[in-house]
NUGU-760058 format. One record per atom (N, C-alpha, C): residue in three letters; x, y, z; atom name; residue number from 1. Coordinates in steps of 0.02 Angstrom, whole numbers, padded with zeros to 5 digits, always signed. Example, Ala and Ser with C-alpha at 12.3 -4.5 7.8 and 13.67 -1.06 7.14 Angstrom:
! NUGU-760058
rest,px,py,pz,atom,nr
ALA,+00660,-00284,+00390,N,1
ALA,+00615,-00225,+00390,CA,1
ALA,+00660,-00165,+00390,C,1
SER,+00642,-00112,+00354,N,2
SER,+00684,-00053,+00357,CA,2
SER,+00645,+00002,+00394,C,2
This chain:
! NUGU-760058
rest,px,py,pz,atom,nr
MET,+01403,-03318,+02363,N,1
MET,+01423,-03256,+02396,CA,1
MET,+01487,-03230,+02364,C,1
HIS,+01490,-03167,+02347,N,2
HIS,+01547,-03138,+02313,CA,2
HIS,+01591,-03102,+02363,C,2
ALA,+01654,-03122,+02366,N,3
ALA,+01701,-03089,+02411,CA,3
ALA,+01711,-03017,+02392,C,3
LEU,+01708,-02973,+02441,N,4
LEU,+01720,-02902,+02432,CA,4
LEU,+01675,-02871,+02379,C,4
GLY,+01618,-02903,+02367,N,5
GLY,+01570,-02874,+02320,CA,5
GLY,+01586,-02887,+02247,C,5
PHE,+01639,-02924,+02230,N,6
PHE,+01655,-02936,+02160,CA,6
PHE,+01601,-02979,+02128,C,6
GLY,+01583,-02962,+02067,N,7
GLY,+01533,-02999,+02031,CA,7
GLY,+01462,-02974,+02040,C,7
ARG,+01452,-02928,+02085,N,8
ARG,+01385,-02899,+02094,CA,8
ARG,+01370,-02851,+02036,C,8
PRO,+01308,-02851,+02013,N,9
PRO,+01291,-02804,+01960,CA,9
PRO,+01301,-02732,+01983,C,9
LYS,+01329,-02692,+01939,N,10
LYS,+01343,-02622,+01956,CA,10
LYS,+01279,-02581,+01951,C,10
THR,+01263,-02543,+02002,N,11
THR,+01205,-02500,+02002,CA,11
THR,+01226,-02431,+01975,C,11
PRO,+01191,-02406,+01923,N,12
PRO,+01210,-02341,+01896,CA,12
PRO,+01203,-02286,+01949,C,12
ASP,+01244,-02235,+01942,N,13
ASP,+01238,-02177,+01985,CA,13
ASP,+01169,-02146,+01976,C,13
ALA,+01148,-02107,+02025,N,14
ALA,+01087,-02067,+02017,CA,14
ALA,+01096,-02021,+01957,C,14
PRO,+01043,-02007,+01919,N,15
PRO,+01050,-01964,+01861,CA,15
PRO,+01082,-01897,+01875,C,15
SER,+01068,-01869,+01933,N,16
SER,+01097,-01804,+01950,CA,16
SER,+01173,-01810,+01956,C,16
GLU,+01197,-01863,+01988,N,17
GLU,+01269,-01873,+01996,CA,17
GLU,+01303,-01886,+01929,C,17
TRP,+01272,-01930,+01889,N,18
TRP,+01298,-01944,+01822,CA,18
TRP,+01302,-01880,+01780,C,18
PHE,+01248,-01841,+01780,N,19
PHE,+01246,-01780,+01739,CA,19
PHE,+01299,-01730,+01762,C,19
ASP,+01303,-01719,+01827,N,20
ASP,+01352,-01670,+01852,CA,20
ASP,+01423,-01690,+01834,C,20
ARG,+01437,-01754,+01840,N,21
ARG,+01505,-01778,+01825,CA,21
ARG,+01520,-01776,+01750,C,21
SER,+01472,-01793,+01709,N,22
SER,+01484,-01802,+01637,CA,22
SER,+01474,-01738,+01597,C,22
TYR,+01426,-01697,+01616,N,23
TYR,+01407,-01641,+01573,CA,23
TYR,+01399,-01574,+01610,C,23
GLY,+01394,-01575,+01675,N,24
GLY,+01375,-01515,+01711,CA,24
GLY,+01419,-01454,+01697,C,24
THR,+01484,-01464,+01691,N,25
THR,+01529,-01407,+01681,CA,25
THR,+01537,-01390,+01607,C,25
ARG,+01509,-01429,+01563,N,26
ARG,+01519,-01418,+01491,CA,26
ARG,+01463,-01379,+01458,C,26
LEU,+01405,-01379,+01489,N,27
LEU,+01345,-01354,+01455,CA,27
LEU,+01328,-01281,+01471,C,27
GLY,+01365,-01251,+01516,N,28
GLY,+01354,-01180,+01530,CA,28
GLY,+01282,-01165,+01548,C,28
MET,+01252,-01118,+01513,N,29
MET,+01185,-01094,+01529,CA,29
MET,+01130,-01146,+01519,C,29
ARG,+01145,-01201,+01483,N,30
ARG,+01095,-01253,+01473,CA,30
ARG,+01096,-01307,+01528,C,30
ALA,+01147,-01306,+01570,N,31
ALA,+01156,-01360,+01618,CA,31
ALA,+01096,-01368,+01665,C,31
VAL,+01071,-01313,+01691,N,32
VAL,+01018,-01316,+01741,CA,32
VAL,+00955,-01349,+01713,C,32
THR,+00937,-01333,+01651,N,33
THR,+00875,-01360,+01623,CA,33
THR,+00883,-01432,+01599,C,33
PHE,+00939,-01447,+01568,N,34
PHE,+00951,-01517,+01549,CA,34
PHE,+00950,-01562,+01611,C,34
ARG,+00984,-01540,+01664,N,35
ARG,+00987,-01580,+01725,CA,35
ARG,+00918,-01590,+01754,C,35
GLU,+00879,-01537,+01761,N,36
GLU,+00812,-01542,+01789,CA,36
GLU,+00768,-01587,+01747,C,36
ALA,+00772,-01580,+01681,N,37
ALA,+00730,-01621,+01637,CA,37
ALA,+00746,-01695,+01644,C,37
LEU,+00810,-01712,+01646,N,38
LEU,+00829,-01783,+01648,CA,38
LEU,+00816,-01813,+01717,C,38
VAL,+00826,-01776,+01770,N,39
VAL,+00810,-01801,+01837,CA,39
VAL,+00735,-01815,+01842,C,39
LEU,+00694,-01768,+01819,N,40
LEU,+00622,-01778,+01821,CA,40
LEU,+00600,-01835,+01776,C,40
LEU,+00631,-01840,+01717,N,41
LEU,+00615,-01895,+01672,CA,41
LEU,+00628,-01962,+01705,C,41
PHE,+00683,-01968,+01739,N,42
PHE,+00700,-02030,+01774,CA,42
PHE,+00649,-02045,+01829,C,42
GLU,+00630,-01994,+01867,N,43
GLU,+00584,-02003,+01923,CA,43
GLU,+00513,-02021,+01900,C,43
ARG,+00494,-01996,+01842,N,44
ARG,+00424,-02003,+01820,CA,44
ARG,+00411,-02063,+01776,C,44
THR,+00463,-02093,+01747,N,45
THR,+00454,-02144,+01696,CA,45
THR,+00495,-02206,+01712,C,45
GLY,+00482,-02259,+01674,N,46
GLY,+00520,-02321,+01680,CA,46
GLY,+00568,-02329,+01623,C,46
ALA,+00596,-02390,+01618,N,47
ALA,+00648,-02403,+01569,CA,47
ALA,+00624,-02401,+01497,C,47
ALA,+00559,-02398,+01486,N,48
ALA,+00532,-02393,+01418,CA,48
ALA,+00519,-02322,+01397,C,48
ARG,+00549,-02274,+01431,N,49
ARG,+00536,-02203,+01418,CA,49
ARG,+00556,-02184,+01346,C,49
THR,+00522,-02133,+01320,N,50
THR,+00533,-02110,+01252,CA,50
THR,+00552,-02036,+01251,C,50
ILE,+00608,-02022,+01219,N,51
ILE,+00631,-01953,+01209,CA,51
ILE,+00628,-01938,+01134,C,51
VAL,+00599,-01882,+01116,N,52
VAL,+00599,-01860,+01047,CA,52
VAL,+00630,-01790,+01044,C,52
GLU,+00679,-01782,+01000,N,53
GLU,+00710,-01717,+00991,CA,53
GLU,+00704,-01696,+00918,C,53
THR,+00694,-01631,+00908,N,54
THR,+00693,-01603,+00840,CA,54
THR,+00756,-01561,+00832,C,54
GLY,+00794,-01576,+00779,N,55
GLY,+00860,-01547,+00771,CA,55
GLY,+00910,-01592,+00805,C,55
CYS,+00961,-01613,+00768,N,56
CYS,+01009,-01662,+00796,CA,56
CYS,+01078,-01630,+00804,C,56
VAL,+01121,-01665,+00841,N,57
VAL,+01190,-01643,+00847,CA,57
VAL,+01223,-01645,+00778,C,57
ARG,+01263,-01594,+00763,N,58
ARG,+01292,-01591,+00696,CA,58
ARG,+01366,-01572,+00696,C,58
GLU,+01397,-01572,+00755,N,59
GLU,+01468,-01559,+00759,CA,59
GLU,+01495,-01592,+00823,C,59
ARG,+01549,-01629,+00816,N,60
ARG,+01577,-01665,+00872,CA,60
ARG,+01603,-01616,+00925,C,60
GLY,+01585,-01630,+00987,N,61
GLY,+01609,-01590,+01043,CA,61
GLY,+01578,-01520,+01049,C,61
ASP,+01524,-01507,+01012,N,62
ASP,+01495,-01440,+01012,CA,62
ASP,+01445,-01431,+01070,C,62
TYR,+01472,-01428,+01130,N,63
TYR,+01429,-01420,+01189,CA,63
TYR,+01397,-01351,+01190,C,63
SER,+01426,-01303,+01154,N,64
SER,+01397,-01236,+01152,CA,64
SER,+01329,-01235,+01118,C,64
ALA,+01313,-01287,+01079,N,65
ALA,+01248,-01293,+01047,CA,65
ALA,+01202,-01340,+01084,C,65
GLY,+01226,-01367,+01140,N,66
GLY,+01185,-01411,+01181,CA,66
GLY,+01205,-01484,+01181,C,66
TYR,+01225,-01510,+01122,N,67
TYR,+01248,-01580,+01117,CA,67
TYR,+01194,-01629,+01140,C,67
SER,+01132,-01612,+01125,N,68
SER,+01076,-01648,+01154,CA,68
SER,+01072,-01722,+01134,C,68
THR,+01085,-01739,+01071,N,69
THR,+01078,-01808,+01050,CA,69
THR,+01125,-01853,+01090,C,69
VAL,+01186,-01830,+01100,N,70
VAL,+01235,-01868,+01139,CA,70
VAL,+01212,-01876,+01211,C,70
ILE,+01190,-01822,+01241,N,71
ILE,+01168,-01824,+01311,CA,71
ILE,+01109,-01871,+01320,C,71
PHE,+01059,-01865,+01276,N,72
PHE,+01001,-01908,+01282,CA,72
PHE,+01019,-01981,+01271,C,72
ALA,+01061,-01995,+01221,N,73
ALA,+01081,-02064,+01207,CA,73
ALA,+01120,-02094,+01264,C,73
ASP,+01165,-02055,+01293,N,74
ASP,+01203,-02078,+01351,CA,74
ASP,+01156,-02093,+01410,C,74
PHE,+01107,-02050,+01419,N,75
PHE,+01058,-02059,+01473,CA,75
PHE,+01020,-02125,+01465,C,75
VAL,+00992,-02137,+01405,N,76
VAL,+00951,-02197,+01397,CA,76
VAL,+00993,-02261,+01398,C,76
GLU,+01056,-02257,+01379,N,77
GLU,+01098,-02316,+01385,CA,77
GLU,+01106,-02336,+01458,C,77
ARG,+01109,-02287,+01502,N,78
ARG,+01119,-02301,+01574,CA,78
ARG,+01053,-02317,+01609,C,78
TYR,+01000,-02283,+01590,N,79
TYR,+00938,-02287,+01630,CA,79
TYR,+00878,-02316,+01592,C,79
GLY,+00887,-02331,+01527,N,80
GLY,+00834,-02360,+01488,CA,80
GLY,+00796,-02310,+01447,C,80
GLY,+00770,-02333,+01390,N,81
GLY,+00730,-02290,+01347,CA,81
GLY,+00755,-02290,+01276,C,81
GLN,+00724,-02248,+01236,N,82
GLN,+00741,-02241,+01165,CA,82
GLN,+00738,-02168,+01146,C,82
VAL,+00785,-02147,+01104,N,83
VAL,+00787,-02078,+01079,CA,83
VAL,+00770,-02078,+01006,C,83
HIS,+00724,-02034,+00986,N,84
HIS,+00706,-02025,+00916,CA,84
HIS,+00727,-01954,+00897,C,84
THR,+00770,-01948,+00849,N,85
THR,+00794,-01882,+00828,CA,85
THR,+00774,-01869,+00756,C,85
VAL,+00752,-01809,+00741,N,86
VAL,+00730,-01792,+00673,CA,86
VAL,+00761,-01725,+00653,C,86
ASP,+00784,-01721,+00591,N,87
ASP,+00814,-01660,+00565,CA,87
ASP,+00798,-01656,+00490,C,87
LEU,+00788,-01595,+00467,N,88
LEU,+00772,-01585,+00396,CA,88
LEU,+00832,-01600,+00350,C,88
SER,+00892,-01594,+00377,N,89
SER,+00953,-01601,+00336,CA,89
SER,+00980,-01673,+00339,C,89
ALA,+00985,-01705,+00281,N,90
ALA,+01015,-01771,+00278,CA,90
ALA,+01089,-01768,+00297,C,90
ARG,+01122,-01714,+00280,N,91
ARG,+01192,-01706,+00298,CA,91
ARG,+01200,-01703,+00374,C,91
ASN,+01159,-01663,+00406,N,92
ASN,+01162,-01659,+00480,CA,92
ASN,+01150,-01727,+00511,C,92
MET,+01101,-01765,+00484,N,93
MET,+01085,-01829,+00514,CA,93
MET,+01142,-01879,+00504,C,93
GLU,+01176,-01876,+00447,N,94
GLU,+01232,-01921,+00437,CA,94
GLU,+01289,-01905,+00485,C,94
LEU,+01301,-01842,+00497,N,95
LEU,+01351,-01822,+00547,CA,95
LEU,+01330,-01846,+00617,C,95
CYS,+01266,-01840,+00631,N,96
CYS,+01239,-01863,+00695,CA,96
CYS,+01251,-01938,+00703,C,96
ARG,+01239,-01976,+00651,N,97
ARG,+01250,-02048,+00653,CA,97
ARG,+01323,-02064,+00672,C,97
ARG,+01368,-02028,+00641,N,98
ARG,+01439,-02041,+00654,CA,98
ARG,+01458,-02023,+00726,C,98
ILE,+01434,-01966,+00749,N,99
ILE,+01451,-01943,+00816,CA,99
ILE,+01422,-01989,+00870,C,99
THR,+01363,-02016,+00857,N,100
THR,+01327,-02055,+00908,CA,100
THR,+01330,-02130,+00895,C,100
ARG,+01375,-02154,+00853,N,101
ARG,+01373,-02224,+00833,CA,101
ARG,+01380,-02272,+00892,C,101
ARG,+01413,-02252,+00945,N,102
ARG,+01420,-02298,+01003,CA,102
ARG,+01354,-02311,+01038,C,102
TRP,+01305,-02266,+01027,N,103
TRP,+01238,-02274,+01058,CA,103
TRP,+01185,-02292,+01006,C,103
ALA,+01205,-02313,+00947,N,104
ALA,+01158,-02319,+00891,CA,104
ALA,+01098,-02363,+00907,C,104
LYS,+01107,-02415,+00947,N,105
LYS,+01052,-02460,+00962,CA,105
LYS,+00997,-02427,+01003,C,105
HIS,+01013,-02370,+01033,N,106
HIS,+00964,-02333,+01073,CA,106
HIS,+00933,-02275,+01035,C,106
LEU,+00951,-02268,+00971,N,107
LEU,+00931,-02209,+00933,CA,107
LEU,+00892,-02227,+00871,C,107
SER,+00843,-02186,+00854,N,108
SER,+00808,-02189,+00790,CA,108
SER,+00823,-02124,+00753,C,108
TYR,+00853,-02130,+00693,N,109
TYR,+00873,-02071,+00655,CA,109
TYR,+00822,-02059,+00599,C,109
ASN,+00798,-01997,+00596,N,110
ASN,+00744,-01982,+00548,CA,110
ASN,+00759,-01916,+00512,C,110
VAL,+00752,-01917,+00446,N,111
VAL,+00762,-01857,+00406,CA,111
VAL,+00695,-01833,+00380,C,111
GLY,+00679,-01770,+00392,N,112
GLY,+00617,-01742,+00367,CA,112
GLY,+00596,-01682,+00408,C,112
ASP,+00540,-01654,+00390,N,113
ASP,+00512,-01597,+00425,CA,113
ASP,+00489,-01620,+00495,C,113
SER,+00512,-01585,+00546,N,114
SER,+00499,-01608,+00614,CA,114
SER,+00425,-01603,+00633,C,114
ALA,+00392,-01551,+00611,N,115
ALA,+00321,-01544,+00628,CA,115
ALA,+00281,-01600,+00595,C,115
ALA,+00297,-01617,+00533,N,116
ALA,+00263,-01672,+00499,CA,116
ALA,+00279,-01738,+00533,C,116
TYR,+00341,-01747,+00554,N,117
TYR,+00360,-01809,+00590,CA,117
TYR,+00320,-01817,+00654,C,117
LEU,+00312,-01763,+00692,N,118
LEU,+00274,-01766,+00754,CA,118
LEU,+00200,-01777,+00740,C,118
SER,+00175,-01748,+00687,N,119
SER,+00105,-01758,+00668,CA,119
SER,+00093,-01831,+00650,C,119
ASP,+00140,-01861,+00612,N,120
ASP,+00133,-01932,+00594,CA,120
ASP,+00138,-01975,+00657,C,120
TRP,+00182,-01957,+00703,N,121
TRP,+00188,-01995,+00765,CA,121
TRP,+00120,-01995,+00802,C,121
ALA,+00090,-01937,+00807,N,122
ALA,+00026,-01932,+00842,CA,122
ALA,-00028,-01973,+00808,C,122
ALA,-00025,-01975,+00742,N,123
ALA,-00077,-02012,+00705,CA,123
ALA,-00066,-02088,+00708,C,123
GLU,-00002,-02109,+00709,N,124
GLU,+00014,-02180,+00701,CA,124
GLU,+00034,-02214,+00766,C,124
ARG,+00057,-02176,+00817,N,125
ARG,+00084,-02208,+00877,CA,125
ARG,+00052,-02180,+00941,C,125
ARG,-00013,-02175,+00941,N,126
ARG,-00046,-02147,+01000,CA,126
ARG,-00033,-02190,+01062,C,126
GLY,-00015,-02253,+01052,N,127
GLY,+00000,-02296,+01108,CA,127
GLY,+00070,-02286,+01135,C,127
THR,+00109,-02243,+01103,N,128
THR,+00177,-02228,+01125,CA,128
THR,+00183,-02154,+01140,C,128
PRO,+00167,-02133,+01200,N,129
PRO,+00172,-02062,+01216,CA,129
PRO,+00244,-02039,+01218,C,129
ILE,+00254,-01975,+01209,N,130
ILE,+00321,-01946,+01215,CA,130
ILE,+00330,-01922,+01286,C,130
ASP,+00382,-01948,+01319,N,131
ASP,+00394,-01929,+01389,CA,131
ASP,+00434,-01865,+01395,C,131
LEU,+00482,-01855,+01350,N,132
LEU,+00520,-01792,+01347,CA,132
LEU,+00524,-01770,+01275,C,132
LEU,+00498,-01711,+01262,N,133
LEU,+00500,-01681,+01195,CA,133
LEU,+00548,-01622,+01198,C,133
TYR,+00600,-01625,+01156,N,134
TYR,+00650,-01572,+01154,CA,134
TYR,+00646,-01538,+01086,C,134
LEU,+00632,-01473,+01086,N,135
LEU,+00622,-01436,+01024,CA,135
LEU,+00680,-01389,+01011,C,135
ASP,+00716,-01402,+00957,N,136
ASP,+00775,-01361,+00940,CA,136
ASP,+00792,-01368,+00866,C,136
SER,+00742,-01363,+00823,N,137
SER,+00755,-01381,+00753,CA,137
SER,+00771,-01322,+00707,C,137
TRP,+00740,-01266,+00716,N,138
TRP,+00747,-01210,+00668,CA,138
TRP,+00790,-01157,+00701,C,138
ASP,+00850,-01147,+00675,N,139
ASP,+00897,-01099,+00705,CA,139
ASP,+00864,-01031,+00713,C,139
TYR,+00872,-01003,+00773,N,140
TYR,+00844,-00937,+00788,CA,140
TYR,+00899,-00885,+00781,C,140
PRO,+00891,-00836,+00737,N,141
PRO,+00943,-00786,+00727,CA,141
PRO,+00948,-00737,+00785,C,141
VAL,+01007,-00730,+00814,N,142
VAL,+01017,-00681,+00867,CA,142
VAL,+01010,-00611,+00839,C,142
SER,+01037,-00601,+00781,N,143
SER,+01028,-00537,+00745,CA,143
SER,+00995,-00553,+00679,C,143
GLY,+00945,-00515,+00662,N,144
GLY,+00909,-00528,+00600,CA,144
GLY,+00843,-00493,+00600,C,144
ASP,+00809,-00495,+00544,N,145
ASP,+00745,-00460,+00541,CA,145
ASP,+00692,-00501,+00577,C,145
ASP,+00637,-00467,+00592,N,146
ASP,+00584,-00499,+00629,CA,146
ASP,+00554,-00559,+00592,C,146
GLY,+00558,-00557,+00525,N,147
GLY,+00530,-00612,+00486,CA,147
GLY,+00565,-00678,+00497,C,147
SER,+00631,-00677,+00499,N,148
SER,+00669,-00739,+00509,CA,148
SER,+00660,-00765,+00580,C,148
ARG,+00655,-00720,+00628,N,149
ARG,+00642,-00742,+00697,CA,149
ARG,+00572,-00770,+00703,C,149
ALA,+00524,-00737,+00672,N,150
ALA,+00455,-00760,+00676,CA,150
ALA,+00446,-00829,+00644,C,150
ALA,+00484,-00843,+00591,N,151
ALA,+00480,-00909,+00558,CA,151
ALA,+00502,-00964,+00606,C,151
SER,+00556,-00951,+00643,N,152
SER,+00580,-01000,+00692,CA,152
SER,+00528,-01010,+00747,C,152
GLN,+00499,-00957,+00771,N,153
GLN,+00449,-00961,+00824,CA,153
GLN,+00386,-00998,+00800,C,153
ARG,+00365,-00985,+00739,N,154
ARG,+00305,-01019,+00713,CA,154
ARG,+00318,-01094,+00704,C,154
HIS,+00378,-01111,+00682,N,155
HIS,+00393,-01182,+00673,CA,155
HIS,+00395,-01218,+00740,C,155
CYS,+00423,-01187,+00790,N,156
CYS,+00424,-01216,+00857,CA,156
CYS,+00352,-01228,+00882,C,156
LEU,+00309,-01180,+00871,N,157
LEU,+00239,-01187,+00890,CA,157
LEU,+00206,-01244,+00851,C,157
ALA,+00221,-01250,+00787,N,158
ALA,+00193,-01304,+00746,CA,158
ALA,+00215,-01372,+00771,C,158
GLU,+00277,-01378,+00792,N,159
GLU,+00301,-01440,+00821,CA,159
GLU,+00262,-01458,+00884,C,159
LEU,+00254,-01409,+00928,N,160
LEU,+00217,-01420,+00990,CA,160
LEU,+00145,-01442,+00976,C,160
GLU,+00112,-01407,+00932,N,161
GLU,+00042,-01423,+00916,CA,161
GLU,+00037,-01494,+00889,C,161
ALA,+00085,-01514,+00847,N,162
ALA,+00083,-01581,+00818,CA,162
ALA,+00093,-01635,+00871,C,162
ALA,+00132,-01619,+00922,N,163
ALA,+00148,-01669,+00974,CA,163
ALA,+00097,-01673,+01030,C,163
LEU,+00055,-01622,+01038,N,164
LEU,+00010,-01619,+01095,CA,164
LEU,-00032,-01683,+01105,C,164
PRO,-00057,-01715,+01052,N,165
PRO,-00097,-01776,+01064,CA,165
PRO,-00060,-01833,+01097,C,165
VAL,+00007,-01833,+01095,N,166
VAL,+00044,-01888,+01125,CA,166
VAL,+00086,-01865,+01185,C,166
LEU,+00069,-01808,+01212,N,167
LEU,+00098,-01785,+01275,CA,167
LEU,+00047,-01801,+01330,C,167
GLN,+00072,-01826,+01387,N,168
GLN,+00027,-01848,+01440,CA,168
GLN,+00043,-01812,+01505,C,168
GLU,+00011,-01835,+01559,N,169
GLU,+00015,-01801,+01623,CA,169
GLU,+00086,-01790,+01648,C,169
ASN,+00130,-01840,+01638,N,170
ASN,+00198,-01835,+01663,CA,170
ASN,+00249,-01813,+01610,C,170
SER,+00225,-01794,+01551,N,171
SER,+00271,-01774,+01498,CA,171
SER,+00307,-01709,+01515,C,171
LEU,+00364,-01701,+01483,N,172
LEU,+00404,-01641,+01490,CA,172
LEU,+00418,-01612,+01420,C,172
VAL,+00415,-01547,+01415,N,173
VAL,+00433,-01512,+01353,CA,173
VAL,+00490,-01464,+01370,C,173
LEU,+00545,-01473,+01335,N,174
LEU,+00604,-01431,+01343,CA,174
LEU,+00619,-01397,+01277,C,174
ILE,+00626,-01330,+01278,N,175
ILE,+00637,-01293,+01216,CA,175
ILE,+00699,-01250,+01223,C,175
ASP,+00741,-01250,+01172,N,176
ASP,+00805,-01215,+01173,CA,176
ASP,+00797,-01142,+01150,C,176
ASP,+00850,-01105,+01161,N,177
ASP,+00857,-01036,+01133,CA,177
ASP,+00802,-00989,+01156,C,177
GLY,+00789,-00989,+01220,N,178
GLY,+00736,-00946,+01245,CA,178
GLY,+00758,-00876,+01265,C,178
ASP,+00816,-00870,+01294,N,179
ASP,+00838,-00806,+01321,CA,179
ASP,+00877,-00768,+01267,C,179
LEU,+00840,-00748,+01215,N,180
LEU,+00870,-00713,+01158,CA,180
LEU,+00826,-00654,+01138,C,180
PRO,+00854,-00605,+01102,N,181
PRO,+00814,-00547,+01081,CA,181
PRO,+00752,-00569,+01042,C,181
GLY,+00698,-00534,+01052,N,182
GLY,+00636,-00549,+01017,CA,182
GLY,+00596,-00606,+01047,C,182
GLY,+00617,-00630,+01106,N,183
GLY,+00580,-00683,+01139,CA,183
GLY,+00607,-00752,+01127,C,183
GLY,+00655,-00760,+01081,N,184
GLY,+00685,-00825,+01069,CA,184
GLY,+00639,-00873,+01033,C,184
LYS,+00666,-00931,+01020,N,185
LYS,+00629,-00983,+00983,CA,185
LYS,+00563,-01002,+01016,C,185
PRO,+00559,-01009,+01082,N,186
PRO,+00497,-01035,+01113,CA,186
PRO,+00443,-00984,+01127,C,186
LEU,+00449,-00923,+01103,N,187
LEU,+00401,-00871,+01122,CA,187
LEU,+00328,-00893,+01113,C,187
LEU,+00310,-00915,+01053,N,188
LEU,+00240,-00933,+01040,CA,188
LEU,+00221,-00999,+01074,C,188
ALA,+00269,-01045,+01077,N,189
ALA,+00255,-01109,+01111,CA,189
ALA,+00242,-01098,+01185,C,189
LYS,+00279,-01053,+01216,N,190
LYS,+00268,-01038,+01287,CA,190
LYS,+00199,-01008,+01298,C,190
GLN,+00178,-00964,+01253,N,191
GLN,+00112,-00935,+01259,CA,191
GLN,+00058,-00989,+01254,C,191
ARG,+00068,-01036,+01208,N,192
ARG,+00020,-01089,+01198,CA,192
ARG,+00018,-01136,+01259,C,192
LEU,+00075,-01153,+01286,N,193
LEU,+00077,-01196,+01345,CA,193
LEU,+00043,-01163,+01405,C,193
ALA,+00054,-01098,+01412,N,194
ALA,+00021,-01061,+01466,CA,194
ALA,-00054,-01062,+01457,C,194
GLU,-00077,-01054,+01395,N,195
GLU,-00149,-01056,+01381,CA,195
GLU,-00179,-01124,+01400,C,195
LEU,-00140,-01176,+01390,N,196
LEU,-00163,-01244,+01406,CA,196
LEU,-00159,-01260,+01480,C,196
GLY,-00132,-01215,+01520,N,197
GLY,-00127,-01226,+01591,CA,197
GLY,-00067,-01265,+01614,C,197
TRP,-00017,-01273,+01569,N,198
TRP,+00044,-01307,+01588,CA,198
TRP,+00084,-01264,+01638,C,198
THR,+00129,-01297,+01674,N,199
THR,+00170,-01264,+01724,CA,199
THR,+00242,-01257,+01697,C,199
CYS,+00269,-01197,+01703,N,200
CYS,+00338,-01185,+01685,CA,200
CYS,+00382,-01202,+01745,C,200
LEU,+00426,-01250,+01738,N,201
LEU,+00469,-01272,+01793,CA,201
LEU,+00533,-01231,+01797,C,201
VAL,+00561,-01216,+01739,N,202
VAL,+00622,-01175,+01736,CA,202
VAL,+00617,-01133,+01672,C,202
ASP,+00632,-01069,+01677,N,203
ASP,+00632,-01026,+01618,CA,203
ASP,+00697,-00987,+01618,C,203
ALA,+00745,-01013,+01582,N,204
ALA,+00811,-00981,+01578,CA,204
ALA,+00830,-00979,+01504,C,204
TYR,+00891,-01000,+01487,N,205
TYR,+00908,-01002,+01416,CA,205
TYR,+00865,-01054,+01381,C,205
GLN,+00850,-01109,+01415,N,206
GLN,+00800,-01156,+01393,CA,206
GLN,+00739,-01150,+01438,C,206
THR,+00683,-01171,+01413,N,207
THR,+00622,-01169,+01453,CA,207
THR,+00593,-01239,+01459,C,207
LEU,+00574,-01258,+01520,N,208
LEU,+00551,-01325,+01536,CA,208
LEU,+00480,-01322,+01563,C,208
TRP,+00435,-01363,+01533,N,209
TRP,+00364,-01361,+01551,CA,209
TRP,+00337,-01432,+01563,C,209
THR,+00284,-01435,+01602,N,210
THR,+00248,-01498,+01615,CA,210
THR,+00174,-01483,+01623,C,210
PRO,+00130,-01531,+01605,N,211
PRO,+00058,-01518,+01613,CA,211
PRO,+00038,-01505,+01686,C,211
């Protein structure tokens, strides 16, 4: 028997409390969707949960860009799981390694085309479904010609299509940069998810969907 509770294993805070305390005031317009996605992920999955993100953190303290790799790694350290991050830029991934080194054992760092990576995952790891898929790899220009915006939207759709075989009933898809001129990065992906009968849980700066 431990006097005054000393020596008892510490129970982590609820994900909502942890998120609000650690990140809620830093993420601005992304806070509501990140919070909802992580709370649902915790409720729907166990400690073996899998998060895959396309596009990695590339600047320390840059919460204005989402800081997703750090948030996901911090989450799985507390509640269990593994984060797989993929980025086309080797430089970005090296910066990501440095920024997230304290969580390195919970992270898999991958350099390459994100759509190809997801396609390979679907072909090689069908026994490992993706519980949370976060799409944020191809920068979407706020100002620019329709061609550069369309390229970002097409790539986002290609990522989604590649991942569909390993998304399951409780999976979540979160896509960044939605509330922007021209429909934002997820425009085509949202159309595809709607065609498939998925449900949009939150549609703000980020968009969150589930089957």
